[in-house]
TILUMVEX-404332 format. One record per residue (C-alpha): residue number from 1; residue in one letter; x, y, z. Coordinates in steps of 0.1 Angstrom, whole numbers. Layout:
BEGIN
+------+------+-------+-------+-------+
! baro ! miro !     X !     Y !     Z !
+------+------+-------+-------+-------+
!  NUM !    A !     X !     Y !     Z !
...
+------+------+-------+-------+-------+
***
This chain:
BEGIN
+------+------+-------+-------+-------+
! baro ! miro !     X !     Y !     Z !
+------+------+-------+-------+-------+
!    1 !    M !    13 !  -603 !   750 !
!    2 !    S !    30 !  -634 !   730 !
!    3 !    R !    61 !  -627 !   707 !
!    4 !    D !    40 !  -647 !   681 !
!    5 !    C !    14 !  -620 !   681 !
!    6 !    D !    39 !  -589 !   675 !
!    7 !    D !    33 !  -576 !   638 !
!    8 !    G !    60 !  -552 !   641 !
!    9 !    N !    39 !  -523 !   632 !
!   10 !    P !    43 !  -497 !   662 !
!   11 !    C !    10 !  -482 !   648 !
!   12 !    T !   -10 !  -512 !   663 !
!   13 !    D !   -14 !  -526 !   696 !
!   14 !    D !    -8 !  -563 !   697 !
!   15 !    A !   -28 !  -587 !   718 !
!   16 !    C !   -31 !  -625 !   719 !
!   17 !    A !   -54 !  -643 !   739 !
!   18 !    A !   -62 !  -684 !   734 !
!   19 !    A !   -96 !  -683 !   724 !
!   20 !    T !   -98 !  -654 !   698 !
!   21 !    G !   -60 !  -655 !   687 !
!   22 !    C !   -37 !  -626 !   679 !
!   23 !    R !   -54 !  -590 !   675 !
!   24 !    H !   -40 !  -560 !   662 !
!   25 !    A !   -56 !  -530 !   670 !
!   26 !    A !   -46 !  -493 !   655 !
!   27 !    N !   -35 !  -472 !   679 !
!   28 !    T !   -28 !  -434 !   679 !
!   29 !    A !     9 !  -434 !   692 !
!   30 !    A !    38 !  -412 !   683 !
!   31 !    C !    56 !  -426 !   653 !
!   32 !    D !    84 !  -421 !   629 !
!   33 !    D !    76 !  -421 !   591 !
!   34 !    G !   115 !  -421 !   583 !
!   35 !    D !   114 !  -383 !   570 !
!   36 !    A !   133 !  -363 !   594 !
!   37 !    C !   116 !  -331 !   580 !
!   38 !    T !    81 !  -339 !   591 !
!   39 !    A !    69 !  -338 !   629 !
!   40 !    P !    50 !  -350 !   648 !
!   41 !    D !    44 !  -381 !   631 !
!   42 !    V !    13 !  -400 !   645 !
!   43 !    C !    -2 !  -434 !   643 !
!   44 !    S !   -36 !  -435 !   624 !
!   45 !    G !   -58 !  -464 !   611 !
!   46 !    G !   -29 !  -487 !   617 !
!   47 !    A !    -4 !  -466 !   597 !
!   48 !    C !    24 !  -439 !   603 !
!   49 !    V !    10 !  -407 !   589 !
!   50 !    A !    36 !  -378 !   582 !
!   51 !    G !    33 !  -345 !   605 !
!   52 !    P !    36 !  -312 !   588 !
!   53 !    R !    68 !  -305 !   567 !
!   54 !    L !    93 !  -287 !   586 !
!   55 !    P !   105 !  -256 !   570 !
!   56 !    D !   139 !  -257 !   550 !
!   57 !    W !   163 !  -234 !   560 !
!   58 !    Y !   198 !  -223 !   535 !
!   59 !    P !   229 !  -209 !   550 !
!   60 !    D !   233 !  -173 !   548 !
!   61 !    A !   269 !  -167 !   546 !
!   62 !    D !   272 !  -130 !   542 !
!   63 !    G !   243 !  -120 !   565 !
!   64 !    D !   223 !  -103 !   539 !
!   65 !    T !   192 !  -121 !   547 !
!   66 !    F !   191 !  -145 !   515 !
!   67 !    G !   201 !  -178 !   516 !
!   68 !    D !   224 !  -196 !   488 !
!   69 !    R !   203 !  -208 !   459 !
!   70 !    D !   228 !  -234 !   453 !
!   71 !    A !   230 !  -248 !   487 !
!   72 !    T !   214 !  -277 !   504 !
!   73 !    P !   187 !  -268 !   529 !
!   74 !    I !   182 !  -284 !   564 !
!   75 !    C !   148 !  -287 !   579 !
!   76 !    A !   141 !  -277 !   614 !
!   77 !    A !   112 !  -261 !   632 !
!   78 !    I !   134 !  -229 !   639 !
!   79 !    A !   159 !  -213 !   618 !
!   80 !    P !   192 !  -225 !   631 !
!   81 !    A !   216 !  -199 !   634 !
!   82 !    G !   233 !  -186 !   600 !
!   83 !    R !   205 !  -200 !   580 !
!   84 !    V !   170 !  -185 !   563 !
!   85 !    A !   140 !  -193 !   544 !
!   86 !    D !   147 !  -174 !   516 !
!   87 !    H !   171 !  -193 !   490 !
!   88 !    T !   175 !  -166 !   460 !
!   89 !    D !   210 !  -150 !   469 !
!   90 !    C !   234 !  -154 !   438 !
!   91 !    C !   263 !  -148 !   455 !
!   92 !    D !   264 !  -157 !   492 !
!   93 !    S !   296 !  -145 !   501 !
!   94 !    N !   292 !  -111 !   491 !
!   95 !    A !   262 !   -88 !   514 !
!   96 !    S !   260 !   -63 !   485 !
!   97 !    V !   246 !   -90 !   460 !
!   98 !    F !   212 !  -100 !   467 !
!   99 !    P !   178 !  -101 !   447 !
!  100 !    G !   164 !   -69 !   446 !
!  101 !    Q !   193 !   -47 !   450 !
!  102 !    T !   188 !   -15 !   438 !
!  103 !    A !   224 !     4 !   445 !
!  104 !    W !   245 !     8 !   417 !
!  105 !    F !   283 !     0 !   417 !
!  106 !    I !   317 !     9 !   398 !
!  107 !    D !   332 !   -25 !   404 !
!  108 !    S !   322 !   -60 !   395 !
!  109 !    H !   322 !   -88 !   423 !
!  110 !    L !   337 !  -120 !   431 !
!  111 !    C !   319 !  -150 !   445 !
!  112 !    A !   336 !  -173 !   468 !
!  113 !    G !   343 !  -204 !   448 !
!  114 !    G !   356 !  -191 !   420 !
!  115 !    G !   335 !  -179 !   385 !
!  116 !    A !   340 !  -149 !   366 !
!  117 !    A !   339 !  -114 !   379 !
!  118 !    S !   301 !  -100 !   376 !
!  119 !    W !   282 !   -71 !   375 !
!  120 !    D !   250 !   -89 !   386 !
!  121 !    Y !   245 !   -74 !   419 !
!  122 !    N !   205 !   -80 !   419 !
!  123 !    C !   208 !  -117 !   412 !
!  124 !    N !   186 !  -112 !   381 !
!  125 !    G !   212 !  -125 !   356 !
!  126 !    V !   215 !   -96 !   336 !
!  127 !    E !   244 !   -63 !   336 !
!  128 !    E !   223 !   -34 !   338 !
!  129 !    L !   236 !     1 !   327 !
!  130 !    R !   225 !    31 !   350 !
!  131 !    H !   235 !    54 !   322 !
!  132 !    T !   225 !    43 !   285 !
!  133 !    T !   220 !    75 !   269 !
!  134 !    S !   246 !    84 !   246 !
!  135 !    G !   251 !   117 !   225 !
!  136 !    G !   246 !   140 !   256 !
!  137 !    G !   246 !   178 !   248 !
!  138 !    C !   226 !   208 !   249 !
!  139 !    T !   202 !   223 !   224 !
!  140 !    R !   181 !   256 !   222 !
!  141 !    S !   145 !   251 !   218 !
!  142 !    G !   130 !   284 !   212 !
!  143 !    S !   147 !   308 !   241 !
!  144 !    S !   153 !   276 !   264 !
!  145 !    C !   181 !   253 !   265 !
!  146 !    V !   174 !   217 !   265 !
!  147 !    A !   199 !   193 !   281 !
!  148 !    V !   201 !   159 !   271 !
!  149 !    L !   222 !   142 !   300 !
!  150 !    G !   243 !   112 !   287 !
!  151 !    W !   276 !   102 !   276 !
!  152 !    T !   295 !   127 !   249 !
!  153 !    G !   299 !   109 !   215 !
!  154 !    S !   281 !    80 !   202 !
!  155 !    I !   294 !    52 !   224 !
!  156 !    T !   274 !    41 !   259 !
!  157 !    R !   302 !    29 !   284 !
!  158 !    A !   303 !    -5 !   298 !
!  159 !    C !   299 !   -13 !   335 !
!  160 !    G !   331 !     2 !   354 !
!  161 !    S !   349 !    23 !   326 !
!  162 !    G !   341 !    58 !   326 !
!  163 !    G !   343 !    90 !   302 !
!  164 !    S !   328 !   125 !   296 !
!  165 !    F !   291 !   125 !   308 !
!  166 !    V !   270 !   158 !   301 !
!  167 !    T !   251 !   166 !   335 !
!  168 !    S !   235 !   199 !   329 !
!  169 !    C !   239 !   228 !   304 !
!  170 !    D !   256 !   262 !   314 !
!  171 !    A !   237 !   297 !   311 !
!  172 !    D !   252 !   298 !   275 !
!  173 !    C !   238 !   264 !   265 !
!  174 !    R !   267 !   246 !   267 !
!  175 !    P !   273 !   212 !   280 !
!  176 !    V !   285 !   208 !   313 !
!  177 !    Q !   306 !   175 !   314 !
!  178 !    E !   320 !   155 !   345 !
!  179 !    W !   341 !   122 !   343 !
!  180 !    T !   316 !    92 !   355 !
!  181 !    A !   323 !    56 !   356 !
!  182 !    Q !   293 !    33 !   343 !
!  183 !    E !   276 !    22 !   375 !
!  184 !    C !   260 !   -12 !   368 !
!  185 !    H !   240 !   -37 !   389 !
+------+------+-------+-------+-------+
***
């Protein structure tokens, strides 16, 4: 092959014959489309065709199997150590904080990198109170005593704050109260 016939395209086999001149026949060789996240790339019809996109992997610093939603992913065929496919964790420095968290907490949390304390343990963007009923007490209904479980008085407590909470009624239909901290997630 003469250097004059080289078209610089890795997806063609170049040939030069005195009688016919240069020819550039399409091949099916491996090639590189310039995108590190596609593989394997293969020549087809004289052009480099991208292979399937490799999965994105996100850092999971706290090991809860939910990756950092603000991180830049890397692509690889297999998950690198410390990386996961999910990228919905709103606080990747605290393993108690992750999407779908159902546990309740009496303390707010801080995330690495600063920011205000948060009660959003399930990454839905909302502070959810566990106990939302105020005016807890006991009332008679015929011969039965009905308990209204909730905070005494008319104030629902904020996340982490505490107060008297009606948990049941005694035999005389009087409220049984316990000091309780408002749990949130």
